[in-house]
C-alpha positions in Angstrom: 0.0 0.0 0.0 2.9 2.4 0.8 4.3 1.8 -2.7 1.0 2.9 -4.3 1.1 6.1 -2.1 4.6 6.8 -3.4 3.6 6.1 -7.0 0.6 8.4 -6.7 2.7 11.0 -4.9 0.3 10.9 -1.9 2.8 10.1 0.9 4.6 12.6 3.0 8.3 13.4 2.5 9.5 11.3 5.4 7.6 8.2 4.1 8.8 8.8 0.6 12.4 9.0 1.8 12.0 5.8 3.9 10.5 3.9 1.0 13.2 5.2 -1.4 16.0 4.0 1.0 14.4 0.6 1.2 14.1 0.4 -2.6 17.7 1.4 -2.9 18.7 -1.5 -0.7 16.3 -4.2 -1.8 16.6 -5.4 -5.3 13.4 -7.6 -5.3 11.3 -4.7 -4.0 12.9 -2.3 -6.5 12.0 -4.7 -9.3 8.4 -5.1 -8.0 8.1 -1.3 -7.7 9.3 -0.9 -11.3 6.7 -3.3 -12.5 4.0 -1.4 -10.6 5.3 1.9 -12.0 5.1 0.5 -15.6 1.5 -0.8 -15.0 0.4 2.5 -13.6 2.0 4.3 -16.6 0.3 1.9 -19.1 -3.1 2.3 -17.5 -2.7 6.1 -17.5 -1.7 6.1 -21.2 -4.5 3.8 -22.2 -7.3 5.0 -19.9 -6.2 8.5 -18.9 -8.7 10.4 -21.1 -11.7 8.3 -20.4 -14.3 9.3 -17.7 -16.4 6.9 -15.7 -20.2 7.0 -16.4 -22.2 9.4 -14.1 -24.2 6.4 -12.8 -21.0 4.7 -11.5 -19.9 7.9 -9.8 -23.2 8.1 -8.0 -23.1 4.5 -6.9 -19.6 4.9 -5.5 -20.6 8.0 -3.7 -23.6 6.2 -2.1 -21.4 3.2 -1.1 -18.8 5.5 0.4 -21.4 7.3 2.5 -22.8 4.0 3.6 -19.4 2.7 4.6 -18.7 5.9 6.6 -22.1 5.6 8.3 -21.5 2.0 9.3 -18.1 2.7 10.6 -19.3 5.7 12.6 -22.1 3.7 14.3 -19.8 1.3 16.0 -19.6 1.8 19.8 -16.4 3.2 21.3 -14.1 0.6 22.7 
């Protein structure tokens, strides 16, 4: 999950530096990161200009609200 945050440039600087250090030291993780980076680039090139249908956006919005409501109704521990 942290790798995706780094790929999407959504992690903070400290996390990015920590991940980069790990990638610099771990060949197998660096290889996996490179594959994920290529897949992300390919998806962006092939699907970057397309927009999801409005009905899908509405369904996702409803499901997200439902998930938040369910999460927020759990009793405090």
